C-alpha positions as CSV (number, residue, x, y, z in Angstrom):
1,M,70.3,141.2,169.9
2,V,73.1,142.3,172.1
3,V,73.1,138.9,173.9
4,E,73.3,137.0,170.6
5,D,76.4,139.0,169.5
6,S,78.0,138.3,172.8
7,I,77.4,134.6,172.5
8,K,78.7,134.6,168.8
9,K,81.9,136.4,170.0
10,E,82.4,133.9,172.8
11,V,81.9,131.0,170.4
12,L,84.4,132.5,167.9
13,K,86.9,133.1,170.6
14,E,86.6,129.6,171.8
15,E,87.0,128.3,168.2
16,H,90.1,130.5,167.8
17,I,91.7,129.3,171.0
18,K,90.9,125.7,169.9
19,D,92.5,126.3,166.5
20,E,95.6,127.9,168.1
21,S,95.8,124.9,170.6
22,I,95.5,122.4,167.7
23,S,98.2,124.4,165.8
24,A,100.4,124.3,168.8
25,D,99.8,120.6,169.2
26,N,100.7,120.0,165.6
27,G,103.9,122.0,166.0
28,E,104.9,120.0,169.0
29,L,104.2,116.8,167.2
30,E,106.3,117.9,164.2
31,A,109.2,118.9,166.6
32,L,108.9,115.5,168.3
33,D,108.9,113.7,165.0
34,A,112.0,115.7,164.0
35,L,113.7,114.8,167.3
36,E,112.8,111.2,166.9
37,K,114.0,111.1,163.3
38,E,117.3,112.7,164.4
39,A,117.7,110.3,167.3
40,S,116.9,107.4,164.9
41,E,119.6,108.6,162.5
42,F,122.0,109.0,165.4
43,N,121.3,105.6,166.7
44,K,121.8,104.2,163.2
45,V,125.3,105.8,163.0
46,R,126.0,104.7,166.5
47,I,124.9,101.1,165.6
48,V,127.0,101.2,162.5
49,S,129.9,102.6,164.4
50,H,129.4,99.8,167.0
51,L,129.3,97.2,164.4
52,F,132.3,98.3,162.3
53,T,134.7,100.0,164.6
54,P,135.2,97.0,166.9
55,C,135.6,94.9,163.7
56,A,138.3,97.1,162.5
57,D,139.9,97.0,165.9
58,L,139.5,93.3,166.0
59,A,141.2,93.0,162.5
60,S,144.0,95.2,163.7
61,R,144.5,93.2,166.9
62,E,144.4,90.0,164.9
63,K,147.2,91.3,162.6
64,D,149.3,92.5,165.6
65,A,148.8,89.2,167.4
66,E,149.9,87.1,164.4
67,I,152.9,89.4,163.9
68,D,153.8,88.9,167.5
69,R,153.4,85.2,167.3
70,I,155.6,84.8,164.2
71,L,158.4,86.9,165.7
72,K,158.3,84.9,169.0
73,A,158.2,81.6,167.2
74,F,161.6,79.7,167.1
75,K,162.9,80.8,163.7
76,L,164.8,77.6,163.0
77,D,161.5,75.7,163.2
78,A,159.6,76.6,160.0
79,Y,156.5,74.6,161.1
80,A,156.4,76.8,164.3
81,V,156.7,80.0,162.3
82,L,153.8,79.0,160.1
83,D,151.9,77.4,162.9
84,L,151.7,74.1,161.2
85,Q,152.1,70.5,162.4
86,P,155.0,68.5,161.0
87,G,154.2,66.2,158.1
88,V,151.5,68.4,156.5
89,P,151.2,68.2,152.7
90,E,152.6,71.0,150.5
91,S,149.1,72.2,149.7
92,D,148.4,73.0,153.4
93,I,151.8,74.9,153.5
94,K,150.8,77.0,150.4
95,V,147.3,77.8,151.8
96,C,148.6,78.6,155.2
97,Y,151.3,80.9,153.8
98,R,148.9,82.8,151.5
99,K,146.4,83.3,154.3
100,K,149.0,84.6,156.8
101,S,151.0,86.6,154.3
102,L,147.9,88.5,153.2
103,L,147.0,89.1,157.0
104,I,150.4,90.6,158.0
105,H,151.6,92.1,154.7
106,P,153.3,95.4,155.4
107,D,151.0,97.1,152.9
108,K,148.0,96.1,154.9
109,T,149.1,97.1,158.4
110,S,150.8,99.9,160.1
111,N,152.6,97.6,162.5
112,P,156.4,98.6,162.3
113,R,157.3,94.9,162.8
114,A,155.3,93.7,159.9
115,P,158.3,93.6,157.5
116,D,160.4,91.4,159.8
117,A,157.5,89.1,160.4
118,F,156.6,88.9,156.7
119,D,160.3,88.1,155.8
120,R,160.4,85.4,158.5
121,L,157.1,83.9,157.2
122,K,158.4,83.8,153.6
123,K,161.7,82.2,154.7
124,A,159.8,79.5,156.6
125,Q,157.6,78.7,153.6
126,T,160.7,78.6,151.4
127,E,162.3,76.1,153.7
128,L,159.3,73.8,153.8
129,M,158.9,73.8,150.1
130,D,162.5,72.8,149.7
131,E,162.8,69.0,149.9
132,K,166.2,68.9,151.3
133,Q,165.7,71.5,154.1
134,R,162.4,70.1,155.0
135,T,163.8,66.5,155.3
136,R,166.5,67.9,157.7
137,L,163.9,69.6,159.8
138,D,161.8,66.5,159.9
139,E,164.7,64.5,161.1
140,C,165.5,66.9,163.8
141,I,161.9,66.7,165.0
142,A,162.0,63.0,164.9
143,D,165.2,62.9,166.8
144,A,163.8,65.2,169.5
145,R,160.9,62.8,170.0
146,M,163.1,59.8,170.3
147,L,165.5,61.5,172.7
148,L,162.6,62.7,174.9
149,M,161.1,59.1,174.9
150,R,164.5,57.7,175.8
151,E,165.0,60.2,178.7
152,R,161.6,59.3,180.1
153,K,161.9,55.6,179.3
154,L,158.7,55.7,177.2
155,T,157.7,53.6,174.2
156,V,155.6,54.5,171.2
157,D,152.6,52.8,172.8
158,S,152.9,54.7,176.1
159,P,149.9,56.9,176.9
160,E,152.2,59.8,178.0
161,V,153.3,60.1,174.4
162,K,149.9,61.3,173.3
163,S,149.5,63.8,176.2
164,A,149.6,67.6,175.8
165,E,152.4,67.8,178.4
166,F,154.6,65.5,176.2
167,A,153.8,67.6,173.1
168,A,155.0,70.7,174.9
169,E,158.2,69.0,176.1
170,W,158.6,67.7,172.6
171,R,158.6,71.2,171.3
172,K,161.2,72.3,173.7
173,K,163.4,69.3,172.9
174,T,163.0,70.1,169.2
175,V,164.5,73.5,169.9
176,E,167.5,72.0,171.6
177,V,168.1,69.5,168.7
178,L,167.7,72.3,166.1
179,V,170.2,74.5,167.9
180,D,172.7,71.7,168.1
181,S,172.1,70.9,164.5
182,E,172.6,74.4,163.5
183,H,175.8,74.7,165.5
184,R,177.3,71.6,163.8
185,R,176.2,72.8,160.4
186,R,178.0,76.1,160.9
187,K,181.1,74.4,162.1
188,Q,181.0,72.2,159.0
189,V,180.6,75.2,156.8
190,K,183.4,77.0,158.5
191,A,185.7,74.0,158.1
192,Q,184.7,73.6,154.6
193,M,185.4,77.3,153.9
194,Q,188.8,76.9,155.6
195,E,189.6,73.9,153.5
196,E,188.4,75.7,150.4
197,G,190.6,78.6,151.4
198,R,193.7,76.4,151.7
199,A,192.9,74.8,148.4
200,Q,192.4,78.2,146.8
201,R,195.7,79.5,148.3
202,K,197.6,76.4,147.0
203,E,196.1,76.8,143.6
204,D,196.9,80.5,143.6
205,E,200.6,79.7,144.6
206,E,200.8,77.1,141.7
207,I,199.5,79.6,139.3
208,D,202.0,82.2,140.5
209,A,204.9,79.7,140.2
210,R,203.8,78.8,136.6
211,K,203.6,82.5,135.8
212,R,207.0,83.2,137.1
213,K,208.4,80.3,135.2
214,R,206.8,81.4,132.0
215,D,207.9,85.0,132.5
216,H,211.5,83.7,133.1
217,E,211.4,81.7,129.9
218,V,210.1,84.7,127.9
219,A,212.8,86.9,129.3
220,W,215.5,84.3,128.6
221,E,214.3,84.0,125.0
222,Q,214.1,87.7,124.5
223,S,217.8,88.1,125.8
224,R,219.1,85.3,123.5
225,E,220.4,87.6,120.8
226,T,222.1,89.8,123.3
227,R,223.7,86.8,124.9
228,I,224.9,85.5,121.5
229,G,226.2,88.9,120.5
230,S,228.2,89.2,123.8
231,W,229.7,85.7,123.1
232,R,230.7,86.7,119.6
233,D,232.3,89.9,120.8
234,F,234.2,87.9,123.4
235,K,235.5,85.4,120.9
236,A,236.5,88.2,118.5
237,G,238.4,90.0,121.2
238,A,240.3,86.8,122.1
239,K,241.5,86.4,118.6
240,E,242.6,90.0,118.2
241,A,244.7,90.0,121.4
242,P,247.8,88.0,120.2
243,A,248.0,90.0,116.9
244,A,247.9,93.2,118.8
245,G,250.9,92.0,121.0
246,G,253.3,91.3,118.0
247,K,257.1,90.9,118.6
248,D,256.8,92.5,122.1
249,G,254.7,89.6,123.1
250,A,257.3,87.1,121.7
251,A,260.2,89.0,123.3
252,K,258.5,89.0,126.6
253,K,257.9,85.3,126.3
254,K,261.6,84.6,125.5
255,K,262.6,86.8,128.3
256,K,260.6,84.8,130.7
257,M,262.4,81.7,129.3
258,K,265.9,83.1,130.1
259,V,267.7,81.1,132.7
260,L,269.6,83.2,135.3
261,G,272.9,82.0,136.4
């Protein structure tokens, strides 16, 4: 009887130990599951961060790079500012401007140079959409190509004309031609302004002369009654002078006629 009770206690003890072991194992499994879940969530955040942060940085770098490119482009060459090839249709100009203006708009980037770049981009688009200004630019670009070909003694059919090296030199020559054209344009504007200034001064002098003449005529007309009254007073005084003299005047006259002798 005592032996049976001892065996039962040992069995119960073993079962209790087994239950505690199972419970402990389950707790460890739950803890591991929680850690795995937390790690999974962390990895998801890290993956999302890895996916989006570089994209944001890439977009920012793209904006900054475009702003830098625009500001470094030769501002007299509207094609270079918009990064377009000469001769493109107006539709391409509009599409390009819209795309780049949205990219570098001051409201969409914190770059402090964005306003200057945006203004330069807008000016370039306006120039290319103006037929007269675009024609002048196209002529300068064509002149640069012709001058470069003449300097290198090339023809239109020369293979060098189609090379990348020639294209780079063409761009440099275009800058020179545009600078010279702008210099001549400013001189013409200055000369025109000077001529307009001389014409304006001459016109102002003629207006002043007419005004002085008109004022003189008005003043002369206004003094007419005064002048007439003065003349009448003078005439009246001349008539009264002999009557006021009387016999004394006649005696003096006779006295003057007396011959001494």
